[in-house]
C-alpha positions in Angstrom: 0.1 0.2 0.0 3.1 2.6 0.6 4.9 1.9 -2.9 0.8 2.4 -4.2 0.8 5.8 -2.5 4.3 6.7 -3.4 3.6 5.8 -7.3 0.7 8.2 -6.8 2.7 11.1 -5.4 5.1 10.6 -7.8 2.7 10.9 -10.2 1.3 13.9 -9.2 4.1 16.0 -8.6 5.0 15.2 -12.6 2.3 16.4 -14.1 2.4 19.8 -12.0 5.8 20.0 -13.5 5.0 19.9 -16.8 1.5 22.2 -16.5 1.8 25.5 -18.4 3.0 27.8 -16.4 0.2 31.0 -15.8 1.3 34.5 -17.3 2.8 37.1 -15.1 3.7 41.1 -16.9 7.1 41.3 -15.6 8.3 44.9 -15.4 9.2 46.5 -18.7 7.6 43.8 -20.5 4.8 46.1 -22.7 5.0 46.6 -26.3 7.4 50.5 -26.4 5.3 53.0 -27.4 6.1 55.1 -30.7 8.2 58.0 -29.6 7.4 61.3 -29.1 10.7 63.2 -30.3 12.0 64.4 -32.9 14.8 62.0 -34.8 18.7 63.0 -34.1 19.1 62.0 -37.5 17.9 65.5 -39.3 18.8 69.2 -39.9 17.3 71.7 -37.8 15.5 73.3 -40.6 13.7 69.7 -40.6 13.5 69.5 -37.2 11.9 73.2 -37.5 9.3 72.0 -39.6 8.9 68.6 -37.8 8.1 70.7 -34.3 6.3 73.4 -36.3 3.8 70.5 -38.1 3.2 68.3 -34.9 2.2 71.1 -32.1 -0.3 72.6 -35.2 -1.6 69.1 -35.5 -1.1 67.8 -32.0 0.4 64.6 -33.3 3.7 62.8 -32.3 6.3 62.9 -34.3 7.0 60.0 -35.2 3.5 59.8 -37.2 5.0 62.6 -39.3 7.4 61.9 -42.4 9.4 64.3 -44.5 8.1 63.8 -48.2 11.8 66.2 -49.4 13.9 69.1 -49.4 14.7 71.8 -51.3 17.2 74.8 -50.3 15.6 77.9 -51.6 16.7 81.6 -51.4 13.5 83.4 -50.8 12.9 86.5 -51.3 11.8 88.1 -48.6 12.1 87.8 -44.3 8.9 86.4 -44.4 10.2 83.4 -46.5 7.8 83.8 -49.9 4.7 83.6 -47.9 1.8 85.9 -48.0 1.0 86.6 -44.4 -2.2 89.2 -44.3 -1.3 92.8 -42.3 2.3 91.5 -42.3 5.2 93.1 -43.6 8.5 91.7 -44.9 11.9 92.6 -45.3 12.9 93.3 -48.3 15.9 91.0 -47.5 16.8 87.3 -49.2 16.9 84.7 -46.9 18.6 81.4 -47.7 16.8 78.5 -45.9 14.6 75.2 -47.2 11.1 74.0 -48.9 10.0 71.5 -46.7 7.6 68.5 -47.9 5.3 66.8 -44.9 2.9 64.4 -45.0 0.7 63.1 -41.3 -2.1 61.1 -41.9 -1.5 60.9 -45.8 -2.5 64.6 -45.9 0.8 66.7 -47.5 2.1 69.8 -45.8 4.8 71.9 -47.0 6.7 74.2 -44.8 9.3 77.6 -45.5 12.3 77.8 -43.0 15.8 80.0 -43.1 18.4 77.9 -43.3 19.1 76.9 -39.0 16.1 76.7 -38.3 14.9 79.4 -36.0 12.2 80.1 -38.4 9.1 77.4 -39.5 6.2 79.1 -41.4 3.4 76.8 -42.7 3.0 77.9 -46.1 -1.2 78.6 -45.8 -2.4 80.6 -49.1 -3.8 83.8 -48.6 -7.8 84.1 -49.5 -9.4 84.0 -52.8 -9.1 87.9 -54.0 -6.1 88.5 -51.8 -4.3 86.1 -54.6 -6.1 88.0 -57.5 -5.4 91.3 -56.8 -1.7 89.8 -56.4 -1.7 87.9 -59.8 -2.9 91.8 -61.0 -1.0 93.3 -59.6 2.2 90.9 -60.3 1.4 90.9 -64.1 1.0 94.7 -64.2 4.3 94.7 -62.3 6.2 92.6 -64.8 6.9 91.1 -61.2 6.9 87.5 -59.1 3.7 87.2 -57.0 6.5 86.7 -54.1 7.5 90.2 -54.8 3.6 91.9 -53.7 2.7 91.4 -49.6 -1.1 92.4 -48.8 -1.1 94.4 -46.3 -5.0 94.7 -45.3 -7.6 92.9 -46.1 -10.7 93.7 -45.3 -14.4 93.1 -45.3 -16.9 96.2 -46.6 -19.7 96.5 -47.8 -19.6 99.0 -51.7 -22.4 101.6 -52.4 -22.6 100.3 -56.2 -21.8 97.5 -58.4 -18.1 99.2 -59.1 -16.4 98.7 -56.1 -16.5 102.4 -54.9 -14.4 103.2 -57.5 -16.2 106.3 -59.6 -14.6 107.0 -62.9 -15.5 109.3 -65.3 -17.8 108.2 -68.2 -18.7 104.6 -66.3 -22.1 104.7 -64.9 -22.3 102.1 -61.6 -25.6 99.9 -60.3 -26.9 101.7 -57.2 -27.1 98.0 -55.2 -24.9 97.4 -52.7 -22.5 95.1 -53.5 -20.5 92.8 -50.6 -15.9 93.3 -51.4 -12.9 93.7 -50.2 -10.7 96.5 -50.1 -7.5 95.5 -50.0 -3.9 97.2 -50.2 -0.7 95.5 -52.1 3.0 96.3 -51.1 5.6 96.3 -53.9 9.5 97.8 -54.2 8.1 100.1 -51.2 4.3 101.5 -53.2 1.3 100.6 -51.7 -1.5 99.8 -54.8 -5.0 99.7 -53.1 -8.0 97.2 -54.7 -11.2 96.9 -54.4 -12.6 93.1 -55.3 -15.6 91.6 -55.2 -16.4 89.2 -52.7 -15.7 86.0 -54.8 -12.3 87.9 -56.6 -13.7 87.3 -59.8 -14.3 90.9 -60.5 -11.1 93.0 -59.4 -11.0 97.2 -59.5 -8.0 99.1 -58.9 -8.2 102.1 -57.1 -5.3 104.1 -56.1 -6.1 106.5 -59.1 -2.1 107.9 -60.2 -4.1 110.3 -63.1 -6.9 112.2 -64.0 -7.3 113.8 -67.0 -9.8 115.3 -68.9 -10.2 117.6 -72.1 -13.6 119.4 -72.5 -15.0 121.7 -75.6 -12.7 123.3 -78.3 -14.3 123.2 -82.3 -13.8 119.6 -82.1 -16.6 119.6 -79.2 -14.1 117.5 -77.3 -15.6 115.2 -74.0 -12.6 112.9 -73.2 -11.3 111.9 -70.3 -8.6 109.6 -69.2 -7.6 107.7 -66.0 -4.3 106.0 -64.1 -4.0 103.9 -61.4 -0.5 103.7 -59.1 -0.7 99.4 -61.0 -1.0 100.4 -63.8 -3.9 100.2 -65.7 -5.2 103.2 -67.9 -9.3 104.1 -68.5 -10.2 106.7 -71.0 -13.8 107.8 -71.9 -15.3 109.8 -74.8 -19.2 110.6 -75.1 -18.4 110.9 -79.0 -17.4 107.7 -80.8 -14.1 107.2 -83.0 -14.1 106.9 -86.4 -14.6 102.9 -86.1 -18.0 103.4 -83.8 -16.0 102.8 -80.6 -17.2 104.6 -77.7 -17.7 105.0 -73.8 -15.0 103.6 -71.7 -11.5 101.2 -73.8 -8.8 99.7 -71.2 -5.3 98.8 -71.4 -1.9 98.4 -69.4 1.0 100.8 -69.4 3.7 99.5 -71.1 7.5 98.7 -69.3 8.2 101.6 -71.2 5.5 103.3 -69.8 5.6 102.5 -67.1 9.3 103.3 -66.2 8.7 106.9 -67.4 5.1 106.8 -65.5 7.0 105.7 -62.1 9.8 108.1 -62.2 7.3 111.6 -62.5 5.2 110.0 -59.4 8.1 109.2 -57.5 9.9 113.4 -57.9 6.4 115.0 -58.6 4.3 115.1 -55.7 0.0 116.1 -56.1 -0.5 118.4 -58.6 -3.4 120.2 -60.3 -2.4 121.6 -64.2 -4.4 123.5 -66.5 -3.6 123.8 -70.1 -6.8 125.3 -70.5 -7.1 128.2 -73.6 -7.4 131.9 -72.3 -11.0 132.7 -70.6 -13.2 134.2 -73.1 -11.4 132.8 -76.7 -14.1 131.3 -79.0 -14.6 128.1 -78.8 -13.0 127.5 -75.6 -11.0 123.7 -75.0 -10.7 123.2 -71.4 -7.7 120.7 -70.9 -6.5 119.2 -67.1 -5.1 117.1 -65.6 -4.3 116.3 -61.7 -1.5 114.1 -61.0 -1.4 111.9 -57.4 2.8 111.8 -56.8 4.7 110.4 -53.7 7.6 113.3 -54.7 7.8 116.0 -52.7 7.9 118.8 -55.2 5.7 119.9 -58.0 6.3 119.4 -61.3 9.0 122.0 -63.5 7.5 123.4 -66.4 9.2 120.9 -69.5 7.5 117.8 -66.9 3.4 119.4 -67.5 4.0 119.6 -71.2 6.0 116.2 -70.6 2.5 115.4 -68.5 -0.1 116.7 -70.9 1.6 115.2 -74.1 1.8 111.8 -72.0 -1.8 111.4 -71.6 -2.8 112.0 -74.6 -1.1 110.0 -76.2 -2.6 106.9 -74.0 -5.9 108.6 -75.2 -5.2 108.6 -78.9 -3.8 104.8 -78.2 -7.1 103.7 -76.7 -9.3 106.0 -79.2 -7.3 103.9 -82.7 
């Protein structure tokens, strides 16, 4: 009997030794969490972009991928990014364009060389982009050469977006839009736009020329905007039947000459009319709104009148 008990005891001991051992958690046995710190094998500029996007999206850096890094010389202190109400120093800044990806979406960042500045390349609004595009085309500049000084929503009192010009009839209907001020090469340019940016109207008038009366019965006007747009109107049809408002852009040569006058002379009201009392008297006036500090000389006055009449004749052809 004692031998049977001994055998049973030995058998139970062997079975217990072969039974599976219950799993127990050991310190440090969990799956390692995704790292939240920036990898050490990235450049300072890449690090700055990664950390900026991580903060923006509230994601760990490990969930953000670097797609590309391109060396770029930015045209200004804003690293080529249009910012509403932000003025940019006009000095070139070496840096990088860095493309990142997070949750399947691409993100572009502009940085300086050492990564102390990292800006998301988010576009300006539709209206701002429309006027930047137009001014860049007018002045022969890159869009990145132009900054947005201000952009304010407004309700214009007419369909002409609040810009009155001789010979242009405006429907008196309230029109929602924006007043946008741009800066390029140290000069500011105002534009009025519709709410959706589909209509863009220059608003910084630089010169108004008018000619009325005379034997031929003239009734002509010309408006030149600082941004290079030119509008003319006449109450008389031209030889080909054209009448009303015509428009053009100053050529590069005309723009250069006009800008030279604008930088040298200030505001002035000029008159080249026939003397009072002359039969069939012709009245010719010119208002210029320059940014200089002196009135135009006699020679400059003659040049301005000739310039305006040449522009009008060009449009009337």
